[in-house]
C-alpha positions, 0 to 999 in steps of 0.5 A, spaced: 872 548 039 875 547 032 874 540 029 881 539 028 882 540 036 876 536 038 879 530 034 886 531 037 883 531 044 879 525 042 885 521 039 889 523 045 884 520 050 883 514 046 891 512 046 891 513 053 886 508 054 889 503 049 896 504 053 895 498 057 891 494 052 891 487 057 888 491 063 883 494 058 881 487 055 881 484 062 877 489 065 872 489 060 871 482 058 871 480 066 866 485 067 861 484 062 862 476 063 860 477 070 854 482 069 851 477 063 852 471 068 848 474 073 843 476 069 842 470 065 842 466 071 837 470 075 832 470 069 833 463 068 831 462 075 825 466 074 822 463 067 821 456 069 817 455 063 818 458 056 813 463 054 812 470 053 814 475 058 810 482 060 812 487 055 813 481 049 820 479 051 822 471 050 827 469 054 832 469 048 829 476 047 831 478 054 838 475 054 839 479 047 836 486 051 841 485 057 847 484 052 846 490 048 845 494 055 851 491 058 855 493 051 852 499 049 851 502 056 859 503 056 858 508 050 852 512 054 856 512 061 855 508 067 862 509 070 862 511 078 869 515 076 866 521 072 868 526 077 873 530 072 869 536 072 868 537 080 876 535 081 878 540 076 874 545 081 877 542 087 884 542 085 884 549 081 886 546 075 880 549 072 883 555 071 888 553 065 882 550 061 879 557 062 885 560 058 884 555 052 881 558 046 875 553 046 869 551 050 871 547 057 864 543 056 866 541 049 873 540 051 871 535 056 866 532 052 871 530 047 875 527 052 870 523 054 868 521 047 876 519 046 875 514 053 869 511 050 871 510 043 876 504 044 870 501 047 867 500 040 872 494 038 870 491 045 862 491 043 864 488 036 868 482 039 863 481 044 857 482 040 860 477 035 861 472 040 854 472 042 852 471 035 856 465 035 854 462 042 847 464 044 841 463 039 838 470 036 831 471 038 826 469 033 821 475 035 827 480 034 827 483 027 834 488 026 833 492 020 838 497 017 832 503 019 832 500 026 839 500 027 840 507 024 835 510 029 838 506 035 845 509 033 842 516 033 839 515 039 845 512 042 849 519 040 843 523 044 843 519 050 851 520 051 850 527 050 844 527 055 847 523 060 854 527 060 849 534 060 846 531 067 852 529 070 856 535 068 850 539 071 851 535 078 858 536 078 858 544 077 855 543 085 862 543 086 863 550 086 859 550 093 860 543 096 866 539 098 864 533 095 859 531 089 861 524 088 855 522 092 850 526 087 853 522 081 853 515 084 845 517 086 844 519 079 847 513 076 843 508 080 837 512 078 838 512 071 840 505 071 833 503 075 829 508 071 833 507 064 832 500 063 839 497 065 836 493 071 829 491 069 826 492 062 821 498 062 816 494 059 815 490 065 814 496 070 807 497 072 802 500 067 801 506 071 808 508 071 809 508 063 807 515 062 812 518 067 818 513 064 816 516 058 817 523 060 823 523 065 830 523 061 832 516 064 829 512 059 833 515 053 839 512 056 839 505 056 832 502 054 830 507 049 836 506 044 836 498 045 829 497 044 830 501 038 835 497 035 831 491 037 826 493 032 821 494 038 820 502 037 816 504 031 818 511 027 813 515 030 815 513 037 822 514 036 821 521 033 817 522 040 822 519 044 828 523 040 824 530 041 823 529 049 831 527 050 833 533 046 828 537 050 831 535 056 838 536 053 837 543 052 833 544 058 839 541 062 844 546 058 840 552 060 840 550 067 847 549 067 849 555 064 846 559 069 849 555 075 856 556 071 855 563 071 854 563 079 859 558 080 864 562 076 863 568 081 865 564 087 871 560 084 877 563 086 882 558 082 886 556 088 883 549 089 880 546 096 
């Protein structure tokens, strides 16, 4: 796909989302606030006395961690409605995309980026509110290096999340409903990716598996990187593992796509 077309598709999706600005802000603010209050109340009840928790987090550090997970997780992908690929297969509308002089995978990814781009404004506004209202943890040292590495990790996390959800949705060539697969993947990704509980608080025997599996690189890894909890060597290793998972997923997806196209009739279900 040409860069101009990619930018055009991204722009269209962003403008579509911003067509309903009040709904855009209300849903985002209320949803983020509800998640934050739930997490804050939970950890405030767990931590009776101030002190360092397992994994080296303080209470303020835990709060910052979840704020970043809630906000930055929107850029990675945590929506239960990401079934557009499978819906195209079910409706038969996939046929029109096959006539486009561009990759269907890249086209859909451009749409997804366009739908998440306006979220950057929300992240900036809500992040500023956090800095004004809540204390910043003393043990957290956000530097230009850690921030840059975190942004790069977020970009790879977005690609990896999309590639895995893409692979699951390709099952729609043979199954009548893949929504449950996507929901299951999102739940597992949030549990083993650090969105529910920081991965540093998991048992020691599970740390190796969490490092090897792709889920850590969706939420916990980018957030910990921005917070300065990941060294450059650990970041390089994590990026290598996540990129390896991306290419492995894409290789499997290519095979599944070719098999699926052999059974695709183009008339929908």
